[in-house]
C-alpha positions as CSV (number, residue, x, y, z in Angstrom):
1,X,3.5,15.5,-3.5
2,X,5.4,14.2,-6.1
3,X,3.8,11.0,-8.6
4,X,6.5,8.2,-9.3
5,X,7.9,8.5,-13.0
6,X,8.6,5.2,-14.3
7,X,10.8,3.7,-11.0
8,X,8.5,3.2,-7.7
9,X,8.9,6.1,-5.9
10,X,6.0,4.7,-3.0
11,X,6.7,8.0,-0.9
12,X,5.3,10.6,-2.7
13,X,7.2,13.2,-0.6
14,X,10.6,12.9,1.8
15,X,8.6,13.7,4.7
16,X,9.8,11.0,7.3
17,X,8.1,10.0,9.8
18,X,5.1,7.4,9.5
19,X,1.7,8.4,10.9
20,X,1.4,6.2,13.2
21,X,-2.2,7.6,14.8
22,X,-3.5,6.2,11.6
23,X,-3.7,2.3,11.3
24,X,-6.6,2.6,9.1
25,X,-6.8,2.3,4.9
26,X,-10.1,3.1,4.8
27,X,-11.7,4.9,2.4
28,X,-11.4,9.5,3.4
29,X,-13.3,10.6,0.1
30,X,-12.7,11.0,-3.3
31,X,-10.0,12.9,-4.2
32,X,-10.7,16.4,-5.5
33,X,-7.2,16.8,-7.0
34,X,-4.7,14.3,-7.1
35,X,-0.3,14.0,-8.9
36,X,0.0,12.9,-12.3
37,X,-1.1,9.5,-11.0
38,X,-0.7,5.9,-11.8
39,X,-3.1,4.6,-14.1
40,X,-6.0,3.1,-12.7
41,X,-4.9,-0.5,-14.7
42,X,-1.7,-0.5,-13.1
43,X,-0.9,-2.8,-10.0
44,X,-0.9,-0.5,-6.9
45,X,0.7,-1.9,-3.3
46,X,0.6,-0.3,0.2
47,X,2.0,-1.6,3.2
48,X,3.9,-2.4,6.1
49,X,7.9,-0.8,5.9
50,X,10.3,-4.2,6.0
51,X,10.0,-3.9,2.2
52,X,9.5,-0.7,0.8
53,X,12.4,-0.3,-0.5
54,X,12.9,-4.3,-2.1
55,X,9.3,-3.4,-3.9
56,X,10.8,-0.1,-5.2
57,X,13.8,-2.0,-6.9
58,X,11.5,-4.8,-7.7
59,X,9.4,-2.1,-9.4
60,X,11.9,-0.8,-11.1
61,X,12.9,-3.9,-12.4
62,X,10.1,-5.4,-13.7
63,X,8.5,-2.0,-15.3
64,X,12.3,-1.8,-17.3
65,X,11.4,-5.4,-18.6
66,X,8.4,-4.7,-19.9
67,X,10.0,-1.6,-21.5
68,X,13.0,-3.9,-23.1
69,X,10.5,-6.4,-24.2
70,X,8.3,-3.5,-26.3
71,X,5.7,-4.2,-24.2
72,X,3.8,-1.0,-23.9
73,X,0.3,-2.6,-23.0
74,X,0.9,-4.4,-19.7
75,X,0.5,-2.6,-16.6
76,X,3.3,-1.7,-14.7
77,X,3.9,-2.4,-11.4
78,X,4.2,0.1,-8.2
79,X,3.7,0.5,-4.2
80,X,3.8,3.5,-1.8
81,X,6.1,3.7,0.9
82,X,4.8,3.2,4.4
83,X,6.4,6.3,4.7
84,X,5.2,10.2,3.7
85,X,2.2,12.4,4.0
86,X,-0.9,11.0,5.8
87,X,-3.2,11.0,2.9
88,X,-2.3,9.3,-0.6
89,X,-4.4,8.5,-3.9
90,X,-2.8,5.4,-5.1
91,X,-4.3,5.7,-9.0
92,X,-6.1,7.7,-11.2
93,X,-9.7,7.2,-9.9
94,X,-8.7,5.7,-6.6
95,X,-10.2,7.1,-3.8
96,X,-8.3,9.2,-1.3
97,X,-7.1,7.3,1.8
98,X,-4.7,7.2,4.9
99,X,-1.6,6.0,4.0
100,X,-1.2,2.6,5.1
101,X,1.7,2.4,7.5
102,X,1.5,-1.2,8.7
103,X,0.3,-4.3,8.1
104,X,-3.1,-4.2,10.1
105,X,-3.7,-0.7,8.1
106,X,-2.4,-2.8,4.9
107,X,-5.1,-5.1,4.8
108,X,-7.6,-2.7,6.0
109,X,-7.1,-1.3,2.8
110,X,-7.3,-4.1,0.8
111,X,-10.5,-5.0,2.8
112,X,-12.2,-1.5,2.5
113,X,-11.4,-0.5,-0.8
114,X,-11.6,-2.3,-4.2
115,X,-8.8,-2.7,-7.6
116,X,-9.6,0.6,-8.3
117,X,-8.3,2.3,-5.1
118,X,-5.1,-0.6,-4.1
119,X,-4.1,-4.3,-5.6
120,X,-2.0,-5.5,-3.2
121,X,-0.5,-4.8,0.0
122,X,3.0,-5.8,1.7
123,X,2.4,-8.4,4.8
124,X,5.2,-9.0,7.6
125,X,3.3,-12.0,9.1
126,X,1.6,-15.2,7.7
127,X,-2.3,-15.0,8.4
128,X,-4.0,-15.3,11.5
129,X,-6.9,-16.1,12.8
130,X,-9.5,-13.3,12.3
131,X,-8.0,-12.2,9.7
132,X,-10.5,-11.8,6.8
133,X,-10.8,-15.3,4.4
134,X,-11.7,-12.8,1.3
135,X,-7.4,-12.0,1.9
136,X,-4.7,-14.4,0.5
137,X,-1.3,-14.7,1.6
138,X,1.6,-15.2,-0.8
139,X,5.0,-16.1,0.8
140,X,8.1,-13.6,-0.8
141,X,11.1,-13.4,1.4
142,X,12.5,-14.8,4.3
143,X,13.3,-12.4,7.0
144,X,14.2,-12.1,10.8
145,X,14.2,-9.4,13.4
146,X,16.7,-8.7,16.1
147,X,17.7,-6.7,18.3
148,X,20.1,-4.0,17.5
149,X,22.7,-1.4,19.8
150,X,25.0,1.4,18.8
151,X,28.4,0.5,17.5
152,X,31.2,0.8,20.6
153,X,28.1,1.2,22.8
154,X,27.7,-0.3,26.6
155,X,25.3,-3.7,25.3
156,X,26.8,-6.8,25.0
157,X,27.8,-8.1,21.9
158,X,24.9,-11.2,22.9
159,X,21.6,-11.0,24.9
160,X,18.8,-13.7,25.5
161,X,15.3,-14.2,24.9
162,X,14.6,-13.9,28.6
163,X,17.3,-11.2,28.6
164,X,15.3,-9.0,26.4
165,X,12.0,-9.3,28.3
166,X,13.6,-8.7,31.6
167,X,14.9,-5.5,30.1
168,X,11.7,-4.5,28.3
169,X,9.5,-4.9,30.8
170,X,12.1,-3.2,33.2
171,X,13.1,-5.1,36.0
172,X,16.7,-5.4,34.4
173,X,18.0,-1.6,33.9
174,X,21.6,-1.7,34.6
175,X,23.9,-3.5,32.3
176,X,25.7,-4.5,35.4
177,X,22.6,-7.1,36.2
178,X,23.6,-8.9,33.2
179,X,27.0,-9.1,33.6
180,X,29.1,-7.7,36.1
181,X,31.8,-7.1,33.6
182,X,29.5,-4.4,31.5
183,X,29.6,-1.2,32.0
184,X,27.6,0.6,35.0
185,X,25.4,2.5,33.5
186,X,21.2,2.1,32.8
187,X,20.2,0.6,29.5
188,X,17.3,2.6,27.7
189,X,15.3,0.2,25.5
190,X,13.2,1.5,22.5
191,X,10.0,0.7,21.6
192,X,9.5,1.2,17.6
193,X,5.7,3.4,16.6
194,X,3.5,3.5,19.4
195,X,2.8,1.1,21.9
196,X,0.1,0.6,24.8
197,X,0.9,-1.4,28.2
198,X,-1.1,-2.0,30.6
199,X,0.5,-2.5,34.4
200,X,-2.5,-3.8,35.8
201,X,-1.9,-7.2,33.2
202,X,1.5,-6.6,32.6
203,X,0.3,-6.3,28.8
204,X,1.3,-4.7,25.7
205,X,0.5,-3.7,22.0
206,X,2.4,-2.6,19.6
207,X,1.5,-0.8,16.6
208,X,4.9,-1.1,14.9
209,X,4.8,-5.2,12.8
210,X,9.0,-5.0,14.0
211,X,8.0,-5.1,17.4
212,X,5.3,-7.1,17.0
213,X,7.4,-9.9,15.2
214,X,10.6,-8.7,17.7
215,X,7.4,-9.5,20.9
216,X,6.1,-12.0,19.8
217,X,9.3,-14.7,19.4
218,X,10.4,-13.6,23.0
219,X,7.7,-14.7,24.5
220,X,6.6,-18.1,25.3
221,X,3.7,-18.7,24.1
222,X,4.1,-16.6,20.9
223,X,1.5,-14.2,22.1
224,X,3.0,-10.6,21.7
225,X,0.9,-9.6,24.3
226,X,2.3,-11.1,26.7
227,X,6.3,-9.1,26.0
228,X,5.2,-6.5,28.6
229,X,7.2,-2.7,27.8
230,X,7.0,-1.1,31.4
231,X,7.8,2.9,32.1
232,X,11.3,3.0,31.7
233,X,10.8,2.4,27.9
234,X,11.4,4.9,25.3
235,X,8.9,4.2,22.4
236,X,7.7,6.5,18.9
237,X,10.8,5.9,16.7
238,X,10.4,5.1,13.0
239,X,11.6,1.3,12.0
240,X,14.8,-0.1,10.8
241,X,16.7,3.5,10.9
242,X,18.9,4.9,13.9
243,X,18.8,8.2,13.1
244,X,16.4,9.2,15.8
245,X,19.0,10.8,18.5
246,X,17.5,8.5,21.0
247,X,18.7,5.7,18.9
248,X,22.5,7.1,19.4
249,X,22.4,7.0,22.8
250,X,25.3,3.9,23.8
251,X,22.6,2.2,26.1
252,X,19.8,2.6,23.4
253,X,18.9,-1.0,22.5
254,X,16.0,-1.1,19.4
255,X,14.4,-4.0,17.0
256,X,15.4,-4.2,13.6
257,X,15.2,-5.8,10.6
258,X,17.6,-8.3,9.7
259,X,17.2,-8.2,6.3
260,X,16.8,-4.1,5.9
261,X,20.2,-3.9,8.2
262,X,21.9,-5.9,5.6
263,X,20.1,-4.2,2.3
264,X,21.1,-1.0,3.9
265,X,24.5,-1.7,5.3
266,X,25.9,-4.0,2.6
267,X,23.4,-3.3,-0.2
268,X,23.6,0.3,0.2
269,X,20.4,0.7,0.0
270,X,20.2,3.8,2.5
271,X,19.0,7.7,2.2
272,X,17.9,9.7,4.5
273,X,14.9,8.5,6.8
274,X,16.3,5.2,6.1
275,X,19.5,4.2,6.8
276,X,20.6,3.1,10.5
277,X,23.4,4.9,10.9
278,X,25.4,3.6,13.8
279,X,23.0,1.0,15.0
280,X,24.5,-2.6,14.3
281,X,22.2,-5.4,14.8
282,X,23.1,-8.4,17.6
283,X,23.4,-11.9,18.7
284,X,19.9,-13.2,20.0
285,X,20.2,-16.5,22.0
286,X,23.8,-16.7,21.0
287,X,23.3,-17.0,17.4
288,X,24.8,-14.0,15.4
289,X,21.9,-12.5,13.0
290,X,24.4,-11.7,9.9
291,X,27.8,-13.1,8.9
292,X,30.2,-12.5,5.7
293,X,27.3,-9.3,5.5
294,X,24.8,-11.3,4.8
295,X,22.0,-12.5,6.6
296,X,22.1,-15.6,8.0
297,X,20.4,-18.6,7.2
298,X,21.0,-19.8,10.7
299,X,19.2,-17.3,12.2
300,X,16.2,-17.7,9.9
301,X,15.6,-20.7,11.2
302,X,15.1,-19.7,15.2
303,X,11.9,-18.1,16.4
304,X,13.3,-14.9,15.1
305,X,12.1,-16.0,11.8
306,X,9.7,-14.9,9.8
307,X,8.5,-14.8,6.9
308,X,6.9,-11.2,4.3
309,X,4.4,-11.9,2.1
310,X,1.8,-10.2,-0.5
311,X,-1.6,-9.7,0.4
312,X,-4.5,-9.8,-2.9
313,X,-8.1,-10.1,-2.6
314,X,-8.8,-13.7,-3.1
315,X,-11.2,-12.9,-5.4
316,X,-8.8,-11.0,-7.4
317,X,-5.5,-13.3,-7.4
318,X,-7.6,-16.0,-9.2
319,X,-9.7,-14.1,-11.8
320,X,-9.8,-14.6,-14.9
321,X,-9.9,-10.6,-16.3
322,X,-6.5,-8.1,-16.9
323,X,-5.8,-7.6,-13.6
324,X,-6.0,-11.6,-12.2
325,X,-4.0,-12.3,-14.9
326,X,-1.4,-9.4,-14.5
327,X,-0.5,-10.1,-11.0
328,X,0.1,-13.6,-11.0
329,X,2.0,-12.8,-14.4
330,X,3.8,-10.8,-11.7
331,X,3.7,-12.9,-8.4
332,X,2.4,-16.2,-9.3
333,X,4.0,-19.4,-9.8
334,X,5.3,-19.4,-13.0
335,X,5.5,-15.2,-12.8
336,X,8.4,-12.3,-13.1
337,X,8.8,-12.6,-9.4
338,X,9.0,-16.1,-8.7
339,X,11.5,-17.2,-12.5
340,X,13.6,-14.0,-12.8
341,X,17.1,-13.3,-12.0
342,X,16.7,-10.0,-11.7
343,X,13.7,-10.6,-9.1
344,X,16.8,-12.4,-7.5
345,X,19.1,-10.9,-7.4
346,X,16.5,-7.2,-6.1
347,X,16.3,-9.7,-2.9
348,X,20.0,-10.7,-1.9
349,X,20.6,-7.0,-2.6
350,X,17.9,-6.6,-0.6
351,X,19.3,-8.7,1.8
352,X,16.4,-11.4,2.2
353,X,16.4,-14.4,2.0
354,X,13.8,-16.3,-1.4
355,X,11.1,-18.5,-0.5
356,X,11.4,-22.4,-1.6
357,X,10.8,-22.7,-5.3
358,X,8.0,-24.9,-4.6
359,X,6.5,-22.6,-1.8
360,X,6.8,-19.1,-4.1
361,X,3.3,-17.8,-6.1
362,X,1.6,-19.8,-3.0
363,X,-1.1,-19.2,-1.4
364,X,-2.6,-19.2,1.8
365,X,-5.6,-17.2,3.8
366,X,-7.1,-17.2,8.3
């Protein structure tokens, strides 16, 4: 385990696979040994993988802005990636916790720990019924989830939402069932992360944020559980990357964050374990997810668009103490993220679109 130095370096090792079985951010035990840890007063986050690379850039830019201003006392900003060692000690004096790998486990990390361990969470969905009302959701950027397939593979350039439901339920298994002119080949639908399906009720549950968002948007009632993953589905790959061998199959399809792909390919923010490989996002219901190398704003207005959020404890966010002031100084309405040209450039470079100025820094909760 190597601690970040100056630049946000969230994943402390270069282990690629997410710890799919760890879905909670609960305390494990006080750490007996830790790396050169982040200061207890620093703002440290965990969470969903979609904005990992963006937060790395934001932290580097924010910390650099403090240094350029000669500020040596304000808390610095850091964020742990969703992929890496199964347990982390977020900062000095913190409990060792299971590394959060998705929105659910990031929320748990906030609920079951104090600011002495985690200050904020990266969240890939809005608040839902059942979420703790003590957590504020702060909208950050706009994104979307579409389906991706290998370049030069057998998939068509466009699929409908209905096509995808039938493919993942295994009612459509050959490309020629969609279009007789397509190759006579067996489709290989892939689910990132882990899923559980019940053939008796035709319901599925998904660990992956990308798959959950994809399933919810493709379900007539918005319930991801009704997007049934049948026995032909392959699962277990990491989100938003194309390096797993199964994703090189010319018949593979998999959900993919549009912003993350644009950031990787157009923005150049790719590295081993975080590279789309041969995957290219494809049109859905006739709308292209990208245009001129960037995220297509029109695609974000479809059901497949989503907002990525920052999660913070309401008590911390509204506090007059140093931590509350620091959180608002970075992410509040008049904070660095909402007003800084460097933050705006980072968002663009990583493939996302900014939320409207009147929304940036606002809060909502379940």
